[in-house]
VMD Tcl script that draws the C-alpha trace (Angstrom):
set ca {
  {110.99 85.42 87.05}
  {114.53 84.01 86.83}
  {115.16 80.70 88.61}
  {118.71 80.32 89.86}
  {119.62 76.95 91.32}
  {122.21 77.14 94.10}
  {124.26 74.05 94.89}
  {127.51 72.96 96.43}
  {128.91 70.14 98.51}
  {128.97 70.00 102.31}
  {131.04 72.74 103.95}
  {131.35 74.84 100.78}
  {129.43 77.83 102.19}
  {126.09 77.35 100.47}
  {123.91 78.52 103.38}
  {126.02 81.65 103.85}
  {125.88 82.35 100.11}
  {122.09 81.80 100.03}
  {121.78 84.39 102.82}
  {123.80 86.86 100.73}
  {121.35 86.44 97.84}
  {118.46 87.01 100.29}
  {120.16 90.11 101.73}
  {120.44 91.49 98.19}
  {116.70 91.16 97.52}
  {116.37 87.70 95.97}
  {113.73 85.27 97.18}
  {115.42 82.12 98.52}
  {113.83 78.66 98.85}
  {115.80 76.05 100.77}
  {115.22 72.34 100.03}
  {116.66 71.21 103.38}
  {114.43 73.66 105.29}
  {111.44 72.32 103.32}
  {112.29 68.76 104.43}
  {112.53 69.96 108.06}
  {109.03 71.49 107.75}
  {107.65 68.27 106.22}
  {109.18 66.10 108.97}
  {108.08 68.28 111.90}
  {104.94 67.65 113.98}
  {101.95 68.34 111.74}
  {104.21 68.27 108.67}
  {102.89 66.84 105.41}
  {105.28 63.85 105.45}
  {104.35 62.54 108.92}
  {101.09 60.79 107.92}
  {102.68 59.24 104.81}
  {105.54 57.82 106.89}
  {103.10 56.64 109.58}
  {101.40 54.55 106.87}
  {104.47 53.30 104.95}
  {107.36 53.29 107.46}
  {105.79 53.66 110.93}
  {109.16 53.05 112.65}
  {110.38 56.36 111.21}
  {107.82 58.36 113.22}
  {108.88 59.17 116.78}
  {106.84 61.44 119.08}
  {104.67 62.66 116.22}
  {107.45 63.66 113.84}
  {109.68 61.95 111.30}
  {112.95 61.09 113.03}
  {116.15 61.44 110.97}
  {118.07 59.01 113.24}
  {115.23 56.47 112.82}
  {115.35 56.93 109.02}
  {119.13 56.43 109.10}
  {118.70 53.17 111.09}
  {116.08 51.93 108.61}
  {118.37 52.70 105.64}
  {121.36 51.07 107.39}
  {119.28 47.92 107.95}
  {117.88 47.90 104.38}
  {119.35 50.32 101.79}
  {116.34 49.76 99.47}
  {114.23 51.74 102.00}
  {115.86 54.91 100.62}
  {113.75 54.59 97.43}
  {110.56 54.45 99.53}
  {111.65 57.51 101.53}
  {112.44 59.43 98.34}
  {109.08 58.45 96.81}
  {107.35 60.07 99.82}
  {109.58 63.12 100.26}
  {110.41 64.25 96.70}
  {106.79 64.97 95.60}
  {106.11 66.84 98.87}
  {109.28 68.92 98.46}
  {108.14 69.67 94.90}
  {104.75 70.87 96.20}
  {106.48 73.07 98.81}
  {108.67 74.62 96.09}
  {105.69 75.17 93.76}
  {103.74 76.91 96.55}
  {106.75 79.16 97.26}
  {107.12 80.06 93.58}
  {103.39 80.79 93.27}
  {103.56 83.24 96.20}
  {106.80 85.11 95.53}
  {106.89 88.42 93.67}
  {110.70 88.48 93.37}
  {112.26 88.78 89.92}
  {115.19 86.53 90.90}
  {114.43 83.37 92.87}
  {117.28 81.31 94.30}
  {116.47 77.64 94.86}
  {118.97 76.16 97.32}
  {119.08 72.48 96.26}
  {122.12 70.45 97.41}
  {121.67 67.58 94.91}
  {120.44 69.65 91.96}
  {122.58 67.91 89.32}
  {122.16 64.45 90.86}
  {118.35 64.74 90.74}
  {118.10 66.48 87.33}
  {116.74 69.63 89.01}
  {119.14 71.77 86.97}
  {116.93 71.22 83.90}
  {114.13 73.23 85.57}
  {116.40 76.23 86.28}
  {117.34 79.22 84.14}
  {120.89 78.91 85.50}
  {122.81 77.16 88.28}
  {125.41 78.66 90.63}
  {127.81 76.34 92.44}
  {129.67 77.40 95.59}
  {133.20 76.11 95.94}
  {136.26 76.26 98.13}
  {139.46 74.21 98.39}
  {139.16 70.68 99.84}
  {141.31 71.76 102.81}
  {139.03 74.66 103.76}
  {135.96 72.46 103.17}
  {137.25 69.83 105.60}
  {138.28 72.44 108.20}
  {134.81 74.04 108.10}
  {132.95 70.76 108.50}
  {135.22 69.53 111.30}
  {134.89 72.90 113.10}
  {131.10 72.33 113.39}
  {131.85 69.41 115.72}
  {128.82 67.49 114.45}
  {130.57 64.58 112.70}
  {133.71 62.51 112.58}
  {136.23 62.73 109.76}
  {135.03 59.32 108.56}
  {131.40 60.51 108.41}
  {132.50 63.60 106.48}
  {134.52 61.47 104.01}
  {131.48 59.20 103.52}
  {129.23 62.16 102.73}
  {131.80 63.66 100.38}
  {132.19 60.28 98.61}
  {128.42 60.10 97.97}
  {128.21 63.61 96.50}
  {129.10 64.44 92.91}
  {132.76 65.57 92.82}
  {133.09 69.32 93.31}
  {134.98 69.92 90.05}
  {132.18 68.17 88.12}
  {129.54 70.37 89.77}
  {131.57 73.49 88.98}
  {131.99 72.39 85.35}
  {128.20 71.94 84.98}
  {127.31 75.25 86.67}
  {126.65 78.55 84.86}
  {128.21 80.50 87.74}
  {130.90 79.45 90.21}
  {131.14 81.35 93.50}
  {134.32 80.87 95.51}
  {133.60 81.25 99.23}
  {137.18 81.56 100.52}
  {136.35 84.89 102.24}
  {133.02 86.61 102.92}
  {133.88 89.83 100.99}
  {135.06 87.79 97.97}
  {131.91 85.64 98.03}
  {129.65 88.68 98.38}
  {131.33 90.44 95.44}
  {130.70 87.35 93.29}
  {127.07 87.11 94.43}
  {126.60 90.77 93.45}
  {128.19 90.05 90.04}
  {125.84 87.08 89.47}
  {122.80 89.22 90.35}
  {123.98 92.00 88.03}
  {124.48 89.49 85.22}
  {120.98 88.03 85.73}
  {119.42 91.53 85.88}
  {121.12 92.23 82.54}
  {119.60 89.07 81.07}
  {116.15 89.98 82.43}
  {116.29 93.49 80.96}
  {117.12 92.05 77.51}
  {114.46 89.36 77.67}
}
mol new
graphics top color blue
foreach p $ca { graphics top sphere $p radius 0.5 }
foreach p [lrange $ca 0 end-1] q [lrange $ca 1 end] { graphics top cylinder $p $q radius 0.2 }
display resetview
């Protein structure tokens, strides 16, 4: 099994690229989707938050707005949140890997370099696009202000650094161009697997 980490900053086209890998027969695990499962009613994180940060639990699920308010009031709370969530996300990923029969597994992890997750991968692919296109995409979603977007971008590792650390860089300027690069990455990995 070949583990390919997939990363990229907000608005770079990571979800679309992950779907392309899935469409081409790779198993895809999504860290953000895992967190959504953990936070939902009956999710594994709910009881832990109920015990440690009860204000974060609203109507039987972990509330992202409530978490944001807690962090805004006391930034040190973030460490507590991470200490609850990171091990559970790790368990979710391990369960996924134990079940999959795919030869190539794509692990969609936004902060892979920031958290040292790249060390557990066979390779990392980073999606990229120009800063202009990135901003246009995020603003087109209509879910945040320009200031919120700039704040998120400021907290993430700079795109050029991510690209420099990655084994593969996939430019998502157009869907056909991105898909051709995804196919090339898969072909390259299949070549590595056949020589292993």
